[in-house]
PAPA-352318 format. One line per 2 residues: number of its first residue (from 1); their letters; for each residue x negated, y negated, z negated of N, C-alpha, C, O, CB. Coordinates in nm, 2 decimals. Atoms other than C-alpha are relative to their C-alpha. Glycine has a CB too. Layout:
N
NUM = A = X/Y/Z/X/Y/Z/X/Y/Z/X/Y/Z/X/Y/Z; ...
***
This chain:
139
1 = MT = -0.09/0.11/-0.03/-23.82/-5.83/5.12/-0.06/-0.11/-0.08/-0.07/-0.10/-0.20/0.16/0.03/-0.03; 0.06/0.10/0.06/-23.99/-6.16/5.05/0.08/-0.12/-0.02/0.15/-0.16/0.07/-0.11/-0.03/0.08
3 = GK = -0.07/0.12/0.00/-23.83/-6.46/4.91/0.15/0.01/-0.03/0.20/0.13/-0.05/-0.03/-0.08/0.13; -0.13/0.00/0.02/-23.47/-6.56/4.88/0.07/0.00/0.13/0.04/-0.09/0.21/0.04/-0.11/-0.07
5 = IN = -0.05/0.02/-0.15/-23.27/-6.50/5.19/0.16/-0.02/-0.05/0.22/0.03/-0.15/-0.04/0.16/0.12; -0.13/0.05/0.01/-22.93/-6.66/5.22/0.08/0.06/0.12/0.02/0.06/0.24/0.01/-0.15/-0.01
7 = VN = -0.07/-0.06/-0.11/-22.66/-6.50/5.44/0.15/-0.07/-0.02/0.20/-0.08/-0.13/0.00/0.17/-0.01; -0.13/0.07/0.01/-22.32/-6.68/5.53/0.10/0.12/-0.01/0.07/0.24/-0.01/0.03/-0.10/0.13
9 = EN = -0.12/-0.09/0.02/-21.97/-6.51/5.51/0.00/0.10/0.12/0.03/0.22/0.10/0.13/-0.09/-0.01; -0.02/-0.08/-0.11/-21.97/-6.38/5.87/-0.14/0.10/0.00/-0.12/0.22/0.03/0.02/-0.10/0.13
11 = ER = 0.11/-0.08/-0.01/-22.33/-6.24/5.84/0.01/0.11/-0.12/-0.04/0.22/-0.11/-0.13/-0.09/-0.01; -0.03/-0.10/0.13/-22.22/-6.07/5.49/0.09/0.12/0.07/0.06/0.23/0.08/0.09/-0.08/-0.15
13 = KV = -0.09/-0.12/-0.07/-21.93/-5.89/5.68/-0.06/0.09/0.10/-0.03/0.21/0.10/0.12/-0.06/0.07; 0.07/-0.09/-0.10/-22.15/-5.77/5.96/-0.08/0.09/-0.07/-0.09/0.21/-0.03/-0.08/-0.09/0.10
15 = LE = 0.12/-0.07/0.07/-22.43/-5.67/5.72/0.08/0.13/-0.07/0.03/0.25/-0.07/-0.08/-0.11/-0.13; -0.06/-0.08/0.07/-22.18/-5.48/5.52/0.07/0.12/0.09/0.09/0.23/0.04/0.09/-0.07/-0.07
17 = QL = -0.04/-0.09/-0.10/-22.03/-5.30/5.84/-0.13/0.09/0.04/-0.12/0.21/0.06/0.06/-0.07/0.12; 0.10/-0.08/-0.04/-22.38/-5.20/5.94/-0.06/0.09/-0.10/-0.12/0.20/-0.07/-0.10/-0.09/0.05
19 = AE = 0.04/-0.09/0.11/-22.46/-5.06/5.61/0.08/0.13/-0.02/0.03/0.23/-0.07/0.01/-0.07/-0.12; -0.09/-0.11/0.00/-22.16/-4.83/5.63/-0.05/0.12/0.05/-0.01/0.23/0.00/0.11/-0.03/0.06
21 = DD = 0.06/-0.12/-0.06/-22.35/-4.59/5.84/-0.14/-0.05/0.05/-0.15/-0.09/0.16/0.10/0.06/0.12; 0.14/0.04/-0.03/-22.74/-4.68/5.84/-0.07/0.07/0.08/-0.19/0.05/0.10/-0.07/-0.03/-0.10
23 = EV = 0.08/-0.09/-0.11/-22.82/-4.41/6.08/0.05/-0.04/0.15/0.01/0.02/0.26/0.03/0.17/-0.03; -0.06/0.02/-0.14/-22.62/-4.57/6.37/-0.01/-0.14/0.03/-0.01/-0.22/-0.06/0.16/0.05/0.01
25 = CF = 0.00/0.13/-0.04/-22.64/-4.89/6.58/0.14/-0.02/0.05/0.21/0.07/0.09/-0.12/-0.02/0.11; -0.12/0.04/-0.02/-22.33/-5.08/6.65/0.00/-0.11/0.12/-0.09/-0.19/0.13/0.06/-0.04/-0.13
27 = YF = 0.00/0.10/-0.10/-22.22/-5.29/6.96/0.06/-0.11/-0.07/0.11/-0.11/-0.18/0.08/0.05/0.12; -0.06/0.12/0.04/-22.09/-5.62/6.92/0.15/0.02/-0.01/0.21/-0.01/-0.12/-0.02/-0.11/0.09
29 = KS = -0.15/-0.03/0.00/-21.73/-5.51/7.01/0.05/0.09/-0.13/0.16/0.09/-0.18/0.04/0.07/0.15; -0.04/-0.09/0.12/-21.73/-5.24/6.74/-0.01/-0.07/-0.12/0.05/-0.02/-0.22/-0.08/0.12/-0.02
31 = LA = 0.01/0.07/0.14/-21.83/-5.50/6.47/0.12/-0.11/-0.01/0.16/-0.15/-0.12/-0.15/-0.08/-0.01; -0.10/0.10/-0.01/-21.57/-5.75/6.59/0.13/0.04/-0.10/0.16/0.16/-0.13/0.04/-0.01/0.15
33 = GD = -0.12/-0.05/0.08/-21.24/-5.76/6.38/-0.02/-0.08/-0.14/-0.11/-0.17/-0.15/0.00/0.18/-0.03; 0.01/0.06/0.13/-21.19/-5.87/6.02/-0.01/-0.15/-0.01/-0.07/-0.20/-0.10/-0.10/0.07/-0.06
35 = GL = 0.00/0.14/-0.01/-21.15/-6.23/6.13/-0.13/-0.05/0.08/-0.15/-0.17/0.08/0.01/-0.06/-0.15; 0.12/0.03/-0.09/-21.47/-6.21/6.36/0.02/0.04/0.14/0.05/0.15/0.18/-0.13/0.07/-0.06
37 = DI = -0.02/-0.04/-0.13/-21.45/-6.25/6.71/-0.14/0.03/0.07/-0.24/0.00/0.00/0.09/-0.12/0.08; 0.13/-0.05/-0.05/-21.74/-6.12/6.95/-0.11/-0.12/0.00/-0.23/-0.09/-0.01/0.02/0.06/0.15
39 = KA = 0.11/0.11/-0.01/-21.92/-6.46/6.97/-0.06/-0.02/-0.16/-0.18/-0.02/-0.19/0.08/-0.17/0.07; 0.03/0.01/0.14/-21.92/-6.49/6.58/-0.09/0.11/-0.04/-0.18/0.09/-0.11/0.12/0.00/-0.08
41 = VR = 0.08/-0.11/0.04/-22.06/-6.13/6.55/-0.13/-0.02/0.08/-0.23/0.00/0.01/0.08/0.15/0.02; 0.13/0.02/-0.06/-22.33/-6.20/6.82/-0.10/-0.11/-0.09/-0.21/-0.08/-0.11/0.02/-0.04/0.15
43 = RA = 0.06/0.10/0.08/-22.43/-6.51/6.61/-0.08/0.06/-0.14/-0.19/0.04/-0.18/0.11/-0.11/-0.04; 0.04/-0.05/0.12/-22.44/-6.32/6.29/-0.11/0.12/0.01/-0.20/0.13/-0.07/0.11/0.04/-0.06
45 = CR = 0.10/-0.11/-0.03/-22.63/-6.01/6.43/-0.14/-0.06/0.03/-0.24/-0.02/-0.03/0.05/0.09/0.14; 0.13/0.05/-0.02/-22.90/-6.23/6.57/-0.06/-0.07/-0.10/-0.19/-0.07/-0.12/0.01/-0.08/0.11
47 = SL = 0.05/0.07/0.13/-22.92/-6.44/6.27/-0.06/0.10/-0.09/-0.17/0.08/-0.14/0.10/-0.08/-0.08; 0.06/-0.12/0.09/-22.97/-6.12/6.06/-0.13/0.05/0.04/-0.22/0.06/-0.04/0.08/0.12/-0.02
49 = AR = 0.13/-0.04/-0.05/-23.23/-6.00/6.29/-0.11/-0.10/-0.02/-0.22/-0.05/-0.06/0.02/0.03/0.14; 0.11/0.12/0.04/-23.44/-6.33/6.25/-0.02/0.01/-0.13/-0.14/-0.02/-0.17/0.04/-0.16/0.03
51 = KG = 0.03/0.00/0.15/-23.40/-6.27/5.87/-0.07/0.14/-0.04/-0.11/0.16/-0.16/0.13/-0.03/-0.09; 0.05/-0.14/0.04/-23.52/-5.91/5.90/0.09/0.09/-0.06/0.05/0.20/-0.10/-0.11/-0.01/-0.09
53 = LA = -0.10/-0.07/0.06/-23.20/-5.77/5.78/0.06/0.11/0.09/0.10/0.21/0.04/0.11/-0.08/-0.04; -0.05/-0.08/-0.12/-23.09/-5.61/6.12/-0.10/0.01/0.10/-0.19/-0.08/0.09/0.12/-0.04/0.06
55 = EF = 0.09/-0.01/-0.11/-23.27/-5.49/6.42/0.07/0.03/0.13/0.17/0.11/0.13/-0.11/0.10/-0.04; -0.05/-0.02/-0.15/-23.19/-5.48/6.80/-0.07/0.12/0.04/-0.18/0.14/0.03/-0.04/-0.12/0.09
57 = HR = 0.04/-0.13/-0.06/-23.20/-5.15/6.97/0.05/-0.01/0.14/0.16/-0.06/0.17/0.07/0.12/-0.08; -0.05/-0.02/-0.16/-23.19/-5.08/7.36/0.00/0.15/0.02/-0.06/0.24/-0.05/-0.11/-0.07/0.11
59 = GL = 0.00/-0.13/-0.06/-23.10/-4.77/7.54/0.08/0.10/-0.09/0.04/0.21/-0.11/-0.14/0.06/0.02; -0.07/-0.09/0.09/-22.84/-4.63/7.30/0.09/0.10/0.08/0.13/0.08/0.19/0.08/-0.09/-0.09
61 = FN = -0.08/-0.11/-0.07/-22.64/-4.31/7.38/0.13/0.00/-0.11/0.12/-0.01/-0.23/-0.09/0.16/0.01; -0.13/-0.03/0.08/-22.27/-4.27/7.28/0.00/0.16/-0.06/-0.10/0.23/-0.05/0.14/-0.03/0.10
63 = ED = -0.02/-0.13/0.05/-22.13/-3.94/7.11/0.00/0.10/0.11/-0.03/0.21/0.10/0.14/0.01/-0.09; 0.00/-0.10/-0.13/-22.09/-3.79/7.47/-0.12/0.01/0.06/-0.13/0.09/0.15/0.09/-0.05/0.12
65 = GQ = 0.13/0.00/-0.06/-22.45/-3.83/7.55/-0.02/-0.10/0.11/-0.12/-0.09/0.18/-0.02/0.13/0.05; 0.02/0.09/-0.13/-22.41/-4.10/7.81/-0.05/-0.15/-0.06/-0.03/-0.20/-0.17/0.15/-0.02/0.09
67 = VA = 0.08/0.13/0.03/-22.60/-4.43/7.81/0.10/-0.10/-0.04/0.20/-0.11/0.03/-0.08/-0.06/0.13; -0.10/0.08/0.05/-22.41/-4.69/7.61/-0.05/-0.15/-0.03/0.02/-0.23/-0.09/0.05/0.07/-0.12
69 = GS = 0.05/0.13/0.02/-22.64/-5.00/7.61/-0.09/-0.04/-0.11/-0.18/0.04/-0.14/0.11/-0.08/-0.01; 0.07/0.05/0.10/-22.77/-5.20/7.34/0.09/-0.02/-0.13/0.21/-0.03/-0.12/-0.08/-0.12/0.04
71 = GY = -0.08/0.03/0.14/-22.66/-5.27/6.96/-0.10/-0.04/-0.10/-0.22/-0.08/-0.07/0.07/0.13/-0.06; 0.07/0.05/0.10/-22.77/-5.37/6.63/0.01/0.12/-0.11/0.10/0.19/-0.11/0.07/-0.14/-0.05
73 = GI = -0.02/-0.10/0.12/-22.85/-5.13/6.31/-0.07/-0.09/-0.11/-0.12/-0.20/-0.08/-0.09/0.16/0.03; 0.03/0.09/0.14/-22.94/-5.25/5.95/-0.14/0.04/-0.03/-0.16/0.16/0.00/0.12/0.04/-0.14
75 = TS = 0.12/-0.03/0.05/-23.29/-5.24/5.83/0.00/0.04/-0.14/0.10/0.02/-0.20/-0.08/-0.10/0.01; 0.01/-0.03/0.14/-23.42/-5.11/5.50/0.01/-0.12/-0.08/0.06/-0.12/-0.19/-0.13/0.08/-0.04
77 = DG = 0.00/0.13/0.06/-23.46/-5.48/5.40/0.17/-0.03/-0.02/0.22/-0.06/-0.13/-0.09/-0.11/0.10; -0.13/0.01/0.00/-23.10/-5.51/5.49/0.09/0.07/-0.08/0.19/0.02/-0.12/0.04/0.01/0.11
79 = LL = -0.06/-0.09/0.09/-22.99/-5.20/5.29/-0.03/-0.06/-0.15/0.06/-0.07/-0.24/-0.05/0.16/0.03; 0.03/0.05/0.14/-23.17/-5.34/4.98/0.05/-0.13/-0.02/0.08/-0.15/-0.14/-0.16/0.00/-0.03
81 = YI = -0.07/0.11/0.05/-23.01/-5.69/5.02/0.15/0.03/-0.03/0.21/-0.01/-0.13/-0.01/-0.11/0.12; -0.14/-0.04/0.03/-22.67/-5.54/5.04/0.04/0.09/-0.12/0.14/0.08/-0.19/0.05/0.06/0.12
83 = NP = -0.01/-0.11/0.12/-22.72/-5.26/4.78/-0.13/-0.01/-0.10/-0.21/0.08/-0.11/0.02/0.16/0.07; 0.12/0.00/0.09/-22.97/-5.39/4.52/0.04/0.07/-0.13/0.15/0.06/-0.18/-0.04/-0.15/-0.03
85 = CD = -0.03/-0.05/0.16/-23.02/-5.20/4.18/0.04/-0.11/-0.09/0.00/-0.22/-0.08/-0.14/0.05/-0.07; -0.03/0.09/0.09/-22.86/-5.35/3.90/-0.10/-0.06/-0.10/-0.08/-0.16/-0.17/0.10/0.04/-0.06
87 = IS = 0.12/0.03/0.09/-23.18/-5.37/3.70/-0.07/-0.12/0.05/-0.13/-0.11/0.15/-0.10/0.10/0.00; 0.05/0.13/-0.04/-23.30/-5.72/3.72/-0.15/0.01/0.03/-0.23/0.07/-0.05/0.02/-0.10/-0.12
89 = GC = 0.15/-0.01/-0.06/-23.64/-5.74/3.92/-0.05/0.14/0.05/-0.17/0.15/0.08/-0.09/-0.05/-0.12; 0.03/-0.12/-0.04/-23.63/-5.39/4.01/-0.06/0.01/0.15/-0.16/0.07/0.17/0.11/0.09/-0.02
91 = GG = 0.05/0.00/-0.10/-23.66/-5.43/4.37/0.04/0.13/0.09/0.00/0.14/0.20/-0.13/-0.03/-0.01; -0.06/-0.13/-0.06/-23.49/-5.07/4.45/0.14/-0.03/0.06/0.21/-0.13/0.03/0.01/0.12/-0.11
93 = RV = -0.14/-0.02/-0.07/-23.20/-4.98/4.66/0.10/0.10/-0.08/0.06/0.20/-0.13/-0.03/0.06/0.15; -0.10/-0.09/0.07/-22.89/-4.84/4.50/0.01/0.14/0.06/0.03/0.16/0.18/0.14/-0.07/0.00
95 = SY = -0.01/-0.15/-0.05/-22.89/-4.46/4.52/0.12/0.07/-0.08/0.18/0.17/-0.04/-0.14/0.09/-0.04; -0.13/-0.05/0.08/-22.61/-4.41/4.24/0.07/-0.11/-0.04/0.02/-0.21/-0.08/-0.02/0.07/-0.13
97 = DY = -0.12/0.10/0.04/-22.30/-4.59/4.18/0.10/0.09/-0.07/0.17/0.17/-0.02/0.09/-0.07/0.14; -0.09/-0.07/0.09/-22.11/-4.46/3.88/0.06/-0.09/-0.10/0.03/-0.21/-0.11/-0.07/0.12/-0.06
99 = KK = -0.07/0.08/0.09/-21.89/-4.57/3.60/-0.03/0.06/-0.14/-0.06/0.18/-0.15/0.15/0.00/0.03; 0.01/-0.05/0.14/-21.93/-4.56/3.21/0.12/-0.08/-0.07/0.16/-0.19/-0.02/-0.14/-0.03/-0.08
101 = DV = -0.12/0.05/0.08/-21.64/-4.63/2.96/-0.08/-0.11/-0.09/-0.20/-0.11/-0.10/0.09/0.12/-0.08; 0.04/0.10/0.09/-21.68/-4.92/2.71/-0.09/0.05/-0.12/-0.16/-0.03/-0.18/0.12/-0.06/-0.05
103 = AG = 0.09/-0.06/0.10/-21.87/-4.69/2.46/-0.12/0.04/0.06/-0.21/0.08/-0.01/0.07/0.12/-0.06; 0.12/-0.03/-0.07/-22.15/-4.63/2.73/0.02/0.15/0.03/-0.07/0.20/0.10/-0.12/-0.02/-0.09
105 = KF = -0.01/-0.15/-0.04/-22.02/-4.26/2.77/0.03/0.01/0.15/0.10/-0.07/0.22/0.13/0.07/-0.09; -0.01/-0.02/-0.14/-22.05/-4.11/3.10/0.16/0.05/0.02/0.22/0.12/-0.07/-0.13/0.11/0.06
107 = NW = -0.14/-0.06/-0.02/-21.69/-4.04/3.26/0.04/-0.01/0.14/0.08/-0.11/0.20/0.10/-0.09/-0.10; -0.04/0.01/-0.15/-21.61/-3.94/3.62/0.14/-0.06/0.03/0.16/-0.11/0.14/-0.01/0.14/0.06
109 = DV = -0.13/0.02/-0.02/-21.25/-4.02/3.57/0.04/-0.16/-0.04/0.15/-0.20/-0.03/0.08/0.10/-0.08; -0.03/0.12/0.05/-21.29/-4.37/3.44/0.03/-0.10/0.13/-0.04/-0.08/0.23/-0.10/-0.06/-0.09
111 = GF = -0.01/0.11/-0.12/-21.16/-4.66/3.69/-0.09/-0.11/-0.03/-0.15/-0.11/-0.13/0.14/-0.06/0.02; 0.06/0.12/0.00/-21.32/-5.00/3.74/0.05/-0.10/-0.08/-0.01/-0.21/-0.09/0.00/-0.04/0.12
113 = DT = -0.04/0.11/0.09/-21.11/-5.19/3.50/-0.11/-0.04/-0.10/-0.16/0.04/-0.18/0.13/0.04/-0.07; 0.09/0.05/0.08/-21.34/-5.41/3.32/0.02/0.02/-0.15/-0.08/0.03/-0.22/-0.01/-0.14/0.02
115 = KT = -0.03/-0.01/0.12/-21.16/-5.36/3.00/-0.03/0.15/-0.06/-0.06/0.17/-0.18/0.13/-0.04/-0.02; 0.02/-0.17/0.03/-21.21/-4.96/2.99/-0.14/0.05/0.06/-0.18/0.15/0.02/0.12/0.09/0.07
117 = SR = 0.11/-0.06/-0.05/-21.52/-4.92/3.19/-0.11/-0.12/0.08/-0.07/-0.24/0.10/0.05/0.12/0.10; 0.09/0.09/-0.07/-21.81/-5.09/3.37/-0.07/0.09/0.12/-0.09/0.21/0.10/-0.13/-0.07/-0.11
119 = RI = 0.08/-0.06/-0.11/-21.98/-5.01/3.71/-0.14/0.00/-0.01/-0.18/-0.11/-0.05/0.03/-0.05/0.12; 0.15/-0.01/0.01/-22.34/-4.92/3.72/-0.04/0.04/0.13/0.01/0.14/0.19/-0.06/0.11/-0.12
121 = RE = 0.06/-0.03/-0.13/-22.54/-4.93/4.04/-0.14/0.00/-0.02/-0.20/-0.10/-0.05/0.04/-0.10/0.11; 0.15/-0.01/0.04/-22.90/-4.80/3.98/-0.09/0.07/0.13/-0.04/0.14/0.21/-0.01/0.10/-0.14
123 = CE = 0.09/-0.07/-0.10/-23.20/-4.69/4.21/-0.03/0.13/-0.07/-0.02/0.15/-0.19/-0.12/-0.08/0.04; 0.04/-0.14/0.04/-23.33/-4.34/4.18/-0.09/0.00/-0.13/-0.07/0.08/-0.22/-0.08/0.07/0.12
125 = DH = 0.10/0.00/0.12/-23.60/-4.43/3.93/0.09/-0.04/-0.14/0.09/0.04/-0.24/-0.13/-0.13/0.02; -0.07/0.04/0.11/-23.36/-4.62/3.69/0.11/0.10/-0.05/0.15/0.11/-0.17/0.07/-0.14/0.03
127 = YR = -0.10/-0.08/0.03/-23.09/-4.37/3.71/-0.07/0.13/-0.08/-0.01/0.17/-0.19/0.08/0.04/0.14; 0.07/-0.10/0.07/-23.33/-4.09/3.60/-0.03/-0.03/-0.14/-0.01/0.05/-0.23/-0.12/0.03/0.07
129 = KS = 0.04/0.05/0.15/-23.43/-4.29/3.29/0.12/-0.03/-0.07/0.12/-0.03/-0.20/-0.08/-0.13/0.00; -0.12/0.02/0.08/-23.07/-4.38/3.20/0.10/0.10/0.00/0.20/0.08/-0.07/0.06/-0.11/0.04
131 = AT = -0.09/-0.13/-0.02/-22.89/-4.05/3.29/0.03/0.06/-0.12/-0.07/0.09/-0.20/-0.06/0.10/0.10; -0.03/-0.08/0.11/-22.70/-3.88/3.03/-0.04/0.15/0.02/-0.07/0.18/0.13/0.14/-0.02/-0.04
133 = AE = 0.01/-0.13/0.00/-22.74/-3.52/2.96/0.11/0.06/0.11/0.07/0.14/0.20/0.01/0.06/-0.14; -0.10/-0.04/-0.08/-22.43/-3.45/3.14/-0.03/-0.04/0.16/-0.01/0.03/0.25/0.13/-0.06/-0.04
135 = QK = 0.03/0.05/-0.12/-22.54/-3.65/3.44/-0.12/0.07/0.05/-0.14/0.10/0.17/0.00/-0.15/0.00; 0.13/-0.07/-0.05/-22.89/-3.49/3.45/0.01/0.16/0.03/-0.08/0.21/0.08/-0.12/-0.01/-0.11
137 = QI = -0.05/-0.12/-0.04/-22.72/-3.15/3.49/0.02/-0.01/0.16/-0.01/0.08/0.25/0.14/0.02/-0.09; -0.04/0.01/-0.17/-22.61/-3.27/3.84/-0.13/-0.03/0.08/-0.14/-0.01/0.20/0.12/-0.14/0.04
139 = L = 0.13/0.04/-0.09/-22.97/-3.39/3.94/-0.06/0.12/0.05/-0.16/0.11/0.12/-0.12/-0.09/-0.09
***
C-alpha cells in the first residue's frame, strides 16, 4: 500500500464488514444496514475498489451452489488498512490482538479498561519478538 489513503465514514463501515470474513465476497444488499442504504454501500464499494482496498468479483455462488451474481471482497491492502500493526512504520497486518495489564504482564482475563490494561495489536514478526514465555508456549 503506497501513500496515505483516506476513507470516509461509510467506506470505513463497509471495509470493516468486508474484513469480518476476508474469504467471502458480499452483495450490496448484505452490506446495507447500520445507517447505510444500498446506494451508499454501492458508492462506498466502488470508491474502495478505486483505492485498492476492495475488489469486484463476478460469478459468485451462494452456500447452496447456485449462481448468485457479483459482489465485493476485501483486498490484502484493505486488510492492512483496517488492521495495521501497532508498531509504528511496520507495514504488517495484525495477526495477534491481546491484552497486558499496566505492569506489562500478559493476562488472558484482563479487560480493555485503560486503567488496568492496554490492548496490543501486532503482526506475526513483532509478536514473536515481544511475546512473553507464557505466550511463546502457545506459539
